[in-house]
N, C-alpha and C positions, 0 to 999 in steps of 0.2 A: 625429444625424450620419449621413449616407449614405456608405456605403463600397462601392466597386467594386474588384474584384480581377482582374487580368489575368495569367494564368500565362504566363511567357515560356519557361521551361525546367523540366521535372520529370524529373530523372534518377535512376535507382536506383544508388547507389554500392555498396550491399551487400545481399544477400539471403541471408545466412548463417543466423544464429539469428533474428534480427528484420530488419526492413527499415530501411536508412538511405538517405534521399533527399536530393538536392540540389535546391532549388527557388529559381527566380529568378522574382520576380513584381513587377508595378507596382501599387502601392496608390494609389487615387485616393480622396480625402476631400473630400466637398462639391463634386463636380465639378471641383476644382482640378487643378493640374498633378500628374503621376504622381510618386511616390517609389518608386524601384527598391530592392527588398530582395533579398539573397541569403542563403539560410539552409539549414543542413542539419537535417532533421527525422527523428528516430528513432521509428519505428512499432513498438512492442512489443505491441500489443493493449491491451485494458482489463482491469482487475483488480477483486478484491474483497478486503476485509480485515474481520476481526471480532475485537473485544475480548471476551474471556470474563471475567465477574466473578462472585464470589460474595458477596452481600450479608451473609449471616450470618457467614462467615469473614473478611470484609473483605479478600479476596484477588483478584488477577487472574492469569490464566494467559497468559504470554508465551512466546516461543521465542527460542532463541539459535543463530544459524548463521553460517557463513562467507558473506560477501558480497565478491565479488572487486572490484567497483567502489569499495567503502570502503577496501579494502587498497591499491588503485592510487592513491587519493586521500589516503593518509597514516595510515589506521587500522592501527596496527602488526600486529595479528593477524587483521585482516579480520572479526572476529566482530561481530555486531550483534544487539541484543536488540529484538524486535519482536512485534507482534501477528500471529497467523496470517494469511497472505495468499496470493494466487495469481492467475494469469492466467485470464480467463474461458474461454478456448478457445471451445468450442461451448455452454457452459453459461449459464443465466440467472445473474445476479449473486448472488442469495440461495442458489442451488444451489451455485454455486462456493464462497461463503463457509462454508456448512455442510460441504462436502467437504474444504476446507482445514482446518477446525477438527478434524474427525475424523482426517485423515491426519497433521496436524502436531502436535496436542496430544492426541489419543485421545478427546476429548470429543464425544459426539453430543448436541448441545443441542436443547432444545424451542423455545420461542417466541423469535423473533429480531425485533429492531427495526432497521429501516434508519434511519441518522442522516442521511446526505446523499451526494452525489457530488461529487468534487472532482478538478480537474486539479492534478497535484503539481508539474510542471515544465513549464509551457506554452510557455516560450521555446524548447523544442527537442524535446520528448517529447510524442507524441500521447495517451499513456495517460490514461484517465478511471478513477478508483478509486471503487468503490461501498463506503461505510463501514457497518459493522453493529456492533451490540452484542448480547450474549446472556448471560443469567445461566445459571451452570452449577452443578452439585451433584456431590459425589463419586460419587453412584449413576449418574451419565451417563457415567462413564469406561468407554469401550468397549474401549480398547486403550491401549498405552504411548505411542502417538504417535511422534514422530521422523522423520516423512516417508516418502516412497516412493522408489523407484528410486535415483537418485544422491544423494538428500538425506541429510544428517546433522545432524538438528536435536535440540538439547536442549530439553526441556520445563521451564519454570520457573513454579512457583506462588509468587507473590510478594505480601506485604502490600500493599495499595493505597497507604498512606502511604509505604511504602518505594519504591514504583515512582515515585511523585512526586518523592522525593528524588533518585532515580537520574536523573530528567530534569533536575533542577536542577544536579546534579553533572557531568552530561554522559556518564553511563554509558549512559543510553538516548538515542539520538540519531536514531532513525528517525522521520521526519516523521508518517507515518500513525499510528504508535503514540502519539506525543506528542498529536496531535490527539484521538485516542480517549480517552486518559487525562484530558485536560483536559474533554472532553465529560461523562465520568462525574463529574468534580469539579463542573463547572458545574450539573449537574442534581441534585446533592446525593444522588445514589443510594447512595453509601457513608457517608452520615452516620448 
């Protein structure tokens, strides 16, 4: 299928913390008549996430922190359990994932495996997330974690089976975390 896009309008609505754009464009498919689309696109930059797991202890390290968007959308206390993650800023994806791991969880991991890259909400958000997994040990604990600056993050070491049950019960509802836990399960790493 051949696609041609002609931008009619691209207006920045907000450049506060991230960029919110209003875009009007004509989409031509197979040289046919144009279909006009009007969309708002939220550009927050790209990110990286990493799931830490311990094969011997059969545990994973996750974080718990306040996420205002979940609170606005009905999460009563706004707290979310998730794998460590952050925006790339000027870092390469693996560098970012390692930095977030040490800042948020306190673990400075060794070998890291890149799992894949995914768009998590492509209907309106530009963000591409780079997914990683790394095995950790107690000896790799460099600090208590908890984040930096204005972050207030709880570090959770959870049995892997319990984490899967928390997904099933709805206690873990973060998409990137669910995907990484499922990857760990599919690969049989914790068997």
